[in-house]
Structure formats: C-alpha cells, structure tokens
N, C-alpha and C positions, 0 to 999 in steps of 0.2 A: 465460442467467444474466447479470444486470446485475453488472458487476465494479466494485468500489470499490478503488482502490489505497491501501494503507496502508504506512507506513514503520516498520520496526523500528529503533529508535534504539539507539545503543551504550549510552547511559544512559537507561532508560525514563522517569525523572523529567523529562528534557528535553522530553518530549512536551507536558506541561502548560505549561511555560514558552514553548515555541515556539508552541503553539496560542493561548495568551493574548496573545502579542505580535502575532500575525497575520503574522509574518515567515515566509518559507519556510525549511525545514530546511537547515542547512549540510550540504554533502556529507560532511564529516568526522564528522558526528553520526549518519549513517545506516549501519546494519549491513547491512540487506537490505530489498528491496522485495517485498511480498506482495500477493496478491489476496484480497479478501473478497467474499462475496455481499452484495448490498444488504439492509439490514434491512427486512423486510416491513412493519413498523409505521412506519418513518421512511425513506421512499425517499430515496436520496442519502447516507444514512449507512451505514457498514459494519455487517454483522451481528456477532454476538458472537465469532465465530471466523473465521480465514482459511481458505482452501481447504485449507491444509496442517494445520489444527487449532490454530493458535496464537491466543491471546486478543488481540482487537483493542483492548480498553480501554486497553492500555499503549502503543498505537501511534498514530502521527500520520496523519490522513487527508491524502492528496495529492489536490489538486483537478486531476483529469486525466480527460479523456474521449477515447477513440480517435477519429480523424478519420472513420472509417467501418468497415463490416464487413470483417473479415479483417485489420484493422490490429492492431499489437501492443497489448496491454492496459496496458503500463507505459510511463511517459514516457521518451523516449530520453535525457533529460538525466541520468538516473541511471546509464546504462551507463558503466562505467569509473571512476566516482567513488566507488563504495561498496566496503566491505570484502569482502563475500561476494556481491555482485551480486543478481540477480533470483532469487527462490526457485524452484528447479527443480520442486519438488512443486506449487507454485501454478501454474507455467507449464504443467505437464502436465495439471493439473486443469482449467484454463481452456480449453486446447486440446481436451480431451475433451468439454467441455460443449456 
C-alpha cells in the first residue's frame, strides 16, 4: 500500500489556510499524524479516508516519503511536537499491510 501522510489539525479550517500559503504546518496546529492510502485516480494524493477511517478532506497532506522499505511511514519531525502523536490505529494498519 502506498502511504500518504496527512495531518489532523486542531482547527480543521487551518488546513485550507496552510495549504494555500504553501507553508508547512506549525507543530502547535497539528493534533495527530495519520496514514491514508493513495487515491487510485490521483496518485500522490490521499484517498478519501485514512487507514483509521477518518475523512482526509479536512486534513493537510504532508509531503513525506520514507527513505526505503521498512522505514517509518511518518516524518520524524512530528514525534514529540504534537498533541496526541502518531495515530496508533493507522500505525497498526500500515504495519499489517
């Protein structure tokens, strides 16, 4: 499964503002990091829901690719900066795939 990293923001409306500005999300704006399968019609974009079942349209896509097979699917820069961390349901789903 191709994994797209998406950021659940504390205020979902921030996703539009951050995406439009092209600036990376501020750590204080991110609630949790999720994994989403790639959209089959638009490779490189997330599908409609995350591995844990949340809607991706209100999330911000993180431009990240693991450095190789077996590497973590999420960017290390988010570890320790976010409110609830890496979604454990997404983590388990990605590892099981």
